[in-house]
Backbone as CSV, one residue per row, in Angstrom:
resi,resn,N_x,N_y,N_z,CA_x,CA_y,CA_z,C_x,C_y,C_z
1,MET,136.843,90.783,177.937,136.015,91.795,178.570,136.325,93.154,177.944
2,THR,135.282,93.983,177.820,135.404,95.301,177.224,135.205,96.362,178.297
3,LEU,136.101,97.337,178.373,135.983,98.451,179.319,135.240,99.599,178.673
4,SER,134.538,100.372,179.531,133.874,101.578,179.033,134.911,102.661,178.788
5,GLU,134.472,103.801,178.185,135.408,104.868,177.850,136.070,105.460,179.076
6,ASP,135.323,105.567,180.188,135.919,106.144,181.390,136.678,105.101,182.211
7,GLY,136.649,103.835,181.828,137.391,102.794,182.506,136.784,102.305,183.802
8,GLN,135.551,102.779,184.145,134.947,102.387,185.406,133.978,101.216,185.253
9,TRP,133.575,100.933,184.058,132.610,99.846,183.829,133.203,98.808,182.883
10,MET,132.799,97.585,183.081,133.305,96.465,182.294,132.106,95.635,181.837
11,TYR,132.122,95.238,180.540,131.026,94.434,179.993,131.410,92.966,180.093
12,ASP,130.578,92.143,180.808,130.926,90.736,181.024,130.272,89.789,180.022
13,GLY,129.685,90.313,178.999,129.045,89.486,177.984,127.539,89.640,177.982
14,SER,126.962,90.043,179.134,125.517,90.262,179.191,125.150,91.589,179.858
15,ASN,125.957,92.067,180.832,125.668,93.307,181.567,126.962,94.078,181.796
16,TRP,126.767,95.398,182.107,127.882,96.232,182.527,128.023,96.107,184.037
17,VAL,129.234,95.822,184.515,129.511,95.692,185.944,130.682,96.612,186.275
18,PRO,130.830,96.998,187.563,131.981,97.849,187.909,133.294,97.140,187.556
19,ALA,134.248,97.934,187.066,135.537,97.383,186.638,136.307,96.820,187.812
20,THR,136.243,97.481,188.973,136.892,96.959,190.179,135.806,96.705,191.191
21,PRO,135.561,95.434,191.543,134.479,95.135,192.470,134.689,95.822,193.821
22,GLY,133.610,96.390,194.376,133.646,97.055,195.678,134.071,98.496,195.606
23,ALA,134.620,98.946,194.483,135.050,100.337,194.370,133.847,101.196,194.014
24,PRO,133.769,102.423,194.488,132.641,103.291,194.128,132.718,103.652,192.660
25,SER,131.559,103.760,192.043,131.496,104.025,190.616,131.737,105.479,190.288
26,GLY,131.838,106.351,191.306,132.136,107.760,191.055,130.954,108.498,190.485
27,GLY,129.771,107.955,190.640,128.572,108.633,190.176,128.310,108.499,188.697
28,SER,129.169,107.830,187.950,128.922,107.696,186.511,127.958,106.537,186.265
29,MET,127.192,106.692,185.250,126.204,105.678,184.876,126.849,104.696,183.883
30,PRO,126.446,103.396,183.963,127.005,102.450,182.975,126.514,102.795,181.576
31,PRO,127.301,102.507,180.584,126.870,102.780,179.202,125.615,101.989,178.867
32,SER,124.859,102.519,177.940,123.633,101.831,177.538,123.946,100.900,176.372
33,GLY,123.359,99.698,176.405,123.527,98.722,175.322,124.869,98.023,175.369
34,ALA,124.996,97.037,174.515,126.230,96.254,174.432,127.266,96.995,173.612
35,PRO,128.541,96.777,173.910,129.581,97.449,173.113,129.611,96.911,171.683
36,LYS,130.055,97.767,170.784,130.155,97.339,169.391,131.431,96.532,169.212
37,MET,131.267,95.358,168.693,132.419,94.469,168.452,132.881,94.634,167.001
38,PRO,134.186,94.756,166.780,134.657,94.848,165.391,134.449,93.519,164.682
39,MET,133.981,93.617,163.452,133.736,92.403,162.664,134.931,92.153,161.777
40,ASN,135.442,90.953,161.876,136.573,90.551,161.043,136.065,89.842,159.796
41,LYS,136.419,90.381,158.641,136.040,89.737,157.391,137.000,88.580,157.112
42,PRO,136.464,87.427,156.725,137.376,86.320,156.408,138.197,86.649,155.172
43,SER,139.449,86.277,155.223,140.313,86.546,154.081,139.975,85.600,152.933
44,LYS,140.356,86.008,151.744,140.091,85.161,150.575,140.873,83.852,150.664
45,ASP,142.076,83.921,151.250,142.854,82.704,151.399,142.147,81.728,152.328
46,GLY,141.566,82.233,153.410,140.833,81.362,154.320,139.610,80.763,153.652
47,GLU,138.979,81.568,152.805,137.809,81.061,152.090,138.215,79.936,151.142
48,ARG,139.371,80.094,150.485,139.851,79.064,149.563,140.253,77.802,150.323
49,MET,140.886,77.991,151.481,141.350,76.834,152.247,140.176,76.021,152.790
50,SER,139.049,76.680,153.050,137.927,75.956,153.627,137.066,75.271,152.571
51,ASP,137.397,75.468,151.314,136.587,74.897,150.243,136.983,73.421,150.045
52,MET,136.288,72.535,150.732,136.637,71.105,150.698,136.429,70.511,149.303
53,GLY,135.426,71.002,148.590,135.185,70.479,147.243,136.367,70.680,146.332
54,TRP,137.021,71.837,146.461,138.183,72.115,145.642,139.308,71.138,145.944
55,TRP,139.562,70.903,147.234,140.631,69.996,147.631,140.334,68.562,147.216
56,VAL,139.073,68.155,147.353,138.714,66.779,146.967,138.898,66.585,145.472
57,SER,138.434,67.552,144.681,138.558,67.406,143.224,140.023,67.421,142.798
58,GLN,140.835,68.254,143.432,142.260,68.259,143.096,142.909,66.930,143.466
59,GLY,142.522,66.382,144.625,143.077,65.091,145.036,142.676,63.972,144.087
60,VAL,141.408,63.973,143.659,140.935,62.936,142.718,141.677,63.052,141.393
61,THR,141.815,64.288,140.915,142.526,64.510,139.647,143.956,63.983,139.721
62,GLN,144.672,64.373,140.764,146.062,63.957,140.894,146.170,62.446,141.121
63,PHE,145.212,61.868,141.842,145.244,60.423,142.081,145.122,59.653,140.773
64,PHE,144.145,60.019,139.931,143.945,59.293,138.670,145.144,59.472,137.734
65,ILE,145.651,60.685,137.632,146.782,60.924,136.730,148.028,60.186,137.227
66,LEU,148.283,60.250,138.531,149.439,59.543,139.093,149.305,58.040,138.891
67,LEU,148.099,57.507,139.122,147.871,56.080,138.927,148.097,55.693,137.470
68,GLY,147.652,56.536,136.545,147.870,56.259,135.124,149.345,56.211,134.767
69,PHE,150.125,57.155,135.310,151.560,57.154,135.020,152.245,55.940,135.646
70,ILE,151.813,55.528,136.833,152.388,54.322,137.443,152.109,53.106,136.563
71,MET,150.902,53.019,136.018,150.569,51.902,135.118,151.427,51.933,133.861
72,MET,151.686,53.114,133.332,152.537,53.207,132.140,153.970,52.765,132.456
73,ILE,154.471,53.115,133.648,155.809,52.680,134.050,155.842,51.164,134.212
74,MET,154.768,50.595,134.812,154.700,49.136,134.946,154.701,48.473,133.570
75,SER,153.965,49.072,132.619,153.926,48.511,131.261,155.311,48.509,130.637
76,ALA,156.045,49.607,130.825,157.404,49.668,130.260,158.307,48.626,130.911
77,GLY,158.144,48.415,132.225,158.948,47.404,132.909,158.661,46.009,132.402
78,TYR,157.373,45.681,132.227,157.026,44.358,131.700,157.530,44.183,130.270
79,ALA,157.433,45.239,129.450,157.910,45.144,128.062,159.407,44.916,128.027
80,HIS,160.127,45.592,128.900,161.576,45.399,128.965,161.918,43.977,129.392
81,SER,161.162,43.469,130.375,161.397,42.100,130.833,161.109,41.097,129.725
82,ALA,160.026,41.307,128.980,159.661,40.381,127.906,160.687,40.382,126.785
83,THR,161.330,41.519,126.558,162.253,41.627,125.427,163.673,41.206,125.780
84,TYR,164.134,41.590,126.961,165.561,41.473,127.249,165.928,40.409,128.273
85,THR,164.968,39.688,128.846,165.319,38.642,129.802,165.864,37.432,129.048
86,GLU,167.061,37.004,129.418,167.695,35.881,128.721,167.169,34.565,129.265
87,GLY,167.081,33.592,128.363,166.616,32.270,128.739,167.751,31.402,129.265
88,PRO,167.429,30.197,129.668,168.474,29.293,130.178,169.415,28.851,129.057
89,ASP,170.641,28.540,129.430,171.640,28.079,128.449,171.452,26.579,128.190
90,PRO,171.437,26.182,126.918,171.302,24.736,126.632,172.587,23.987,126.997
91,PRO,172.454,22.739,127.377,173.669,21.963,127.691,174.486,21.683,126.436
92,ASP,175.803,21.657,126.594,176.709,21.421,125.470,177.196,19.970,125.526
93,GLN,177.110,19.273,124.370,177.513,17.860,124.335,178.992,17.689,124.697
94,ASP,179.818,18.675,124.358,181.248,18.539,124.643,181.527,18.481,126.141
95,ASP,180.627,19.068,126.940,180.835,19.020,128.386,180.620,17.610,128.949
96,TYR,179.927,16.767,128.217,179.630,15.411,128.714,180.573,14.366,128.123
97,ASP,181.328,14.739,127.130,182.276,13.803,126.506,183.634,13.950,127.217
98,VAL,183.814,13.199,128.286,185.017,13.350,129.113,186.262,12.752,128.478
99,ASP,186.123,11.710,127.644,187.310,11.067,127.066,187.515,11.419,125.598
100,ASP,186.765,12.424,125.087,186.914,12.936,123.720,186.826,11.859,122.637
101,ASN,185.973,10.881,122.827,185.790,9.851,121.783,184.308,9.710,121.427
102,GLY,183.542,10.803,121.585,182.117,10.748,121.307,181.344,10.337,122.541
103,LEU,180.047,10.592,122.513,179.210,10.272,123.672,178.957,8.771,123.737
104,GLU,179.255,8.214,124.888,178.995,6.805,125.137,177.665,6.678,125.868
105,PRO,177.151,5.451,126.045,175.815,5.294,126.641,175.635,6.016,127.972
106,GLY,176.595,5.951,128.881,176.454,6.633,130.169,176.459,8.145,130.017
107,GLU,177.287,8.642,129.109,177.366,10.080,128.871,176.101,10.582,128.177
108,ILE,175.563,9.770,127.277,174.323,10.151,126.589,173.173,10.259,127.593
109,GLU,173.147,9.330,128.543,172.081,9.353,129.552,172.153,10.631,130.397
110,ASN,173.351,11.011,130.830,173.515,12.249,131.604,173.116,13.470,130.776
111,PHE,173.565,13.483,129.517,173.226,14.611,128.643,171.722,14.698,128.426
112,THR,171.066,13.546,128.218,169.617,13.540,127.976,168.853,14.078,129.179
113,LYS,169.263,13.664,130.399,168.589,14.167,131.606,168.717,15.690,131.706
114,ASP,169.919,16.198,131.507,170.118,17.642,131.613,169.397,18.401,130.494
115,TYR,169.302,17.781,129.318,168.599,18.438,128.217,167.093,18.508,128.498
116,GLU,166.541,17.480,129.123,165.125,17.514,129.496,164.863,18.615,130.537
117,VAL,165.798,18.763,131.489,165.664,19.863,132.469,165.727,21.208,131.741
118,TYR,166.646,21.331,130.774,166.750,22.569,129.998,165.459,22.864,129.247
119,GLU,164.846,21.834,128.641,163.597,22.063,127.897,162.484,22.544,128.817
120,ASP,162.421,21.976,130.040,161.409,22.434,131.005,161.652,23.900,131.389
121,LEU,162.917,24.227,131.646,163.253,25.610,131.992,162.950,26.568,130.830
122,GLN,163.239,26.125,129.624,162.977,26.968,128.445,161.481,27.182,128.245
123,GLU,160.700,26.137,128.467,159.249,26.258,128.333,158.691,27.241,129.369
124,GLN,159.175,27.132,130.617,158.735,28.064,131.656,159.181,29.484,131.349
125,HIS,160.367,29.619,130.798,160.873,30.944,130.419,159.980,31.575,129.361
126,LEU,159.598,30.803,128.350,158.738,31.335,127.287,157.361,31.720,127.830
127,LYS,156.822,30.905,128.758,155.534,31.255,129.381,155.635,32.569,130.145
128,ASP,156.736,32.718,130.905,156.917,33.956,131.682,157.056,35.164,130.773
129,ARG,157.781,35.018,129.657,157.950,36.155,128.751,156.634,36.487,128.063
130,ASN,155.832,35.479,127.714,154.513,35.751,127.136,153.617,36.468,128.139
131,GLN,153.707,36.048,129.392,152.918,36.711,130.428,153.384,38.156,130.615
132,ASP,154.692,38.403,130.559,155.203,39.771,130.650,154.717,40.625,129.482
133,ALA,154.719,40.037,128.274,154.243,40.789,127.105,152.752,41.119,127.253
134,GLY,151.971,40.161,127.776,150.548,40.425,127.997,150.320,41.497,129.045
135,ASN,151.096,41.447,130.137,150.973,42.482,131.168,151.362,43.850,130.619
136,ALA,152.401,43.896,129.779,152.818,45.167,129.186,151.699,45.746,128.327
137,ALA,151.065,44.903,127.512,149.971,45.379,126.661,148.778,45.822,127.500
138,TYR,148.483,45.079,128.557,147.327,45.423,129.412,147.525,46.766,130.102
139,TRP,148.682,46.946,130.775,148.908,48.199,131.496,149.067,49.373,130.545
140,ALA,149.590,49.115,129.330,149.689,50.199,128.347,148.321,50.629,127.860
141,ALA,147.338,49.712,127.888,145.982,50.062,127.462,145.192,50.732,128.587
142,VAL,145.424,50.324,129.837,144.636,50.838,130.963,145.197,52.159,131.481
143,GLY,146.528,52.314,131.494,147.148,53.512,132.058,146.670,54.810,131.441
144,PRO,146.657,54.942,130.102,146.165,56.196,129.518,144.710,56.489,129.875
145,GLY,143.930,55.438,130.114,142.535,55.667,130.509,142.432,56.403,131.834
146,PHE,143.305,56.058,132.782,143.295,56.759,134.069,143.804,58.188,133.923
147,ILE,144.772,58.401,133.039,145.257,59.759,132.811,144.137,60.613,132.196
148,VAL,143.442,60.061,131.197,142.330,60.788,130.578,141.205,61.023,131.590
149,LEU,140.939,60.038,132.443,139.907,60.211,133.466,140.273,61.338,134.424
150,GLY,141.539,61.410,134.832,141.978,62.511,135.685,141.829,63.858,135.002
151,LEU,142.158,63.917,133.699,141.999,65.169,132.960,140.529,65.552,132.811
152,LEU,139.652,64.552,132.622,138.221,64.851,132.545,137.699,65.429,133.855
153,VAL,138.122,64.837,134.976,137.716,65.375,136.285,138.227,66.799,136.434
154,PHE,139.450,67.056,135.977,140.033,68.388,136.081,139.275,69.397,135.218
155,CYS,138.908,68.989,133.988,138.231,69.913,133.081,136.783,70.185,133.484
156,LEU,136.096,69.170,133.989,134.679,69.310,134.314,134.446,69.765,135.749
157,ASN,135.519,70.019,136.480,135.412,70.392,137.879,134.816,71.791,138.004
158,ASP,133.722,71.936,138.751,133.087,73.235,138.950,133.855,74.112,139.919
159,ASN,134.705,73.523,140.726,135.387,74.278,141.769,136.734,74.823,141.337
160,SER,137.143,74.596,140.096,138.438,75.132,139.654,138.259,76.617,139.389
161,LYS,138.671,77.455,140.307,138.376,78.890,140.265,139.276,79.644,139.292
162,GLU,140.484,79.161,139.085,141.428,79.929,138.291,141.291,79.683,136.792
163,MET,140.670,78.578,136.390,140.662,78.207,134.981,139.622,79.021,134.215
164,SER,140.073,79.688,133.161,139.134,80.431,132.324,138.377,79.464,131.423
165,ASN,137.277,79.943,130.862,136.470,79.074,129.988,137.244,78.670,128.743
166,SER,138.043,79.580,128.190,138.809,79.240,126.982,139.826,78.140,127.270
167,LEU,140.487,78.232,128.433,141.438,77.182,128.804,140.712,75.870,129.063
168,ARG,139.551,75.938,129.681,138.761,74.722,129.939,138.352,74.058,128.632
169,ILE,137.919,74.850,127.651,137.499,74.302,126.349,138.710,73.681,125.644
170,THR,139.841,74.371,125.692,141.052,73.837,125.051,141.460,72.504,125.673
171,MET,141.410,72.433,127.003,141.776,71.179,127.674,140.763,70.082,127.381
172,MET,139.493,70.434,127.254,138.482,69.429,126.921,138.725,68.869,125.521
173,ILE,139.079,69.728,124.581,139.358,69.249,123.212,140.553,68.298,123.232
174,GLY,141.608,68.687,123.935,142.772,67.817,124.032,142.460,66.506,124.723
175,THR,141.646,66.572,125.772,141.276,65.352,126.502,140.433,64.430,125.633
176,LEU,139.474,65.000,124.901,138.651,64.177,123.999,139.496,63.581,122.880
177,TYR,140.515,64.318,122.426,141.424,63.766,121.427,142.178,62.558,121.984
178,LEU,142.682,62.689,123.221,143.357,61.549,123.861,142.397,60.375,124.036
179,LEU,141.154,60.681,124.431,140.164,59.625,124.630,139.862,58.912,123.323
180,SER,139.743,59.675,122.232,139.482,59.068,120.925,140.632,58.168,120.496
181,ASN,141.854,58.658,120.675,143.013,57.832,120.304,143.094,56.567,121.134
182,MET,142.699,56.671,122.408,142.784,55.506,123.280,141.716,54.475,122.925
183,LEU,140.491,54.937,122.669,139.380,54.003,122.433,139.335,53.489,120.995
184,PHE,139.634,54.364,120.039,139.440,53.987,118.636,140.729,54.013,117.831
185,ASP,141.873,54.059,118.485,143.166,54.119,117.797,143.222,55.274,116.801
186,GLY,142.604,56.395,117.162,142.643,57.575,116.313,141.680,57.536,115.158
187,SER,140.866,56.481,115.024,139.988,56.386,113.858,138.913,57.464,113.868
188,ALA,138.439,57.870,115.041,137.407,58.901,115.099,137.976,60.228,114.607
189,ILE,139.191,60.563,115.052,139.818,61.819,114.589,140.081,61.755,113.085
190,ASN,140.558,60.591,112.609,140.813,60.471,111.168,139.517,60.582,110.368
191,PHE,138.418,60.044,110.932,137.126,60.138,110.237,136.675,61.589,110.148
192,ILE,136.769,62.310,111.262,136.321,63.714,111.273,137.210,64.546,110.347
193,ALA,138.518,64.286,110.399,139.428,65.047,109.551,139.207,64.720,108.076
194,GLY,138.757,63.501,107.780,138.550,63.112,106.387,137.252,63.576,105.795
195,ILE,136.316,64.085,106.647,135.038,64.554,106.103,135.239,65.705,105.139
196,GLY,136.095,66.672,105.517,136.313,67.815,104.658,137.131,67.475,103.424
197,ALA,137.923,66.405,103.482,138.784,66.060,102.343,138.017,65.377,101.240
198,ASN,136.877,64.733,101.571,136.126,63.986,100.545,135.064,64.829,99.910
């Protein structure tokens, strides 16, 4: 509620009424018209915070880049597993020769059974390592694509208020360079660079 200058009238949102009900107004007339309300200008920070497009684009950019880095870490993990995981140990004939006079029929049978188990384990080990190598190659190929996609969203974003045009152009050139290397193994850049040399 707003009081008049003399303090005898109060504005209730639509009309001026006496400030204290039942008290005489003292002969003064209520002010004419509605009181002037001060207008608060929204701050620039509030304007930035309310810009949902900016927040969405930043979230998309960070999501794609983070996802790309996670894929690269997964690729490194699979590559390490494919390279450094040790296989099963083969059975040693000396462990089956209990009387040190060469393998006899019963000892040969035990050794043969264990060697067949070893071959099965070795075959499964090789399959797993091949699968790890394939996963490493796959995630190494897909991960940079998500990083480049995040950079493209960042560069082409209309709501990025702080980025100057020169910085945007520089980032676009770098992003297109990464995209060329990812898609064509650098052949497009080598082709363009070789035009002037020939």
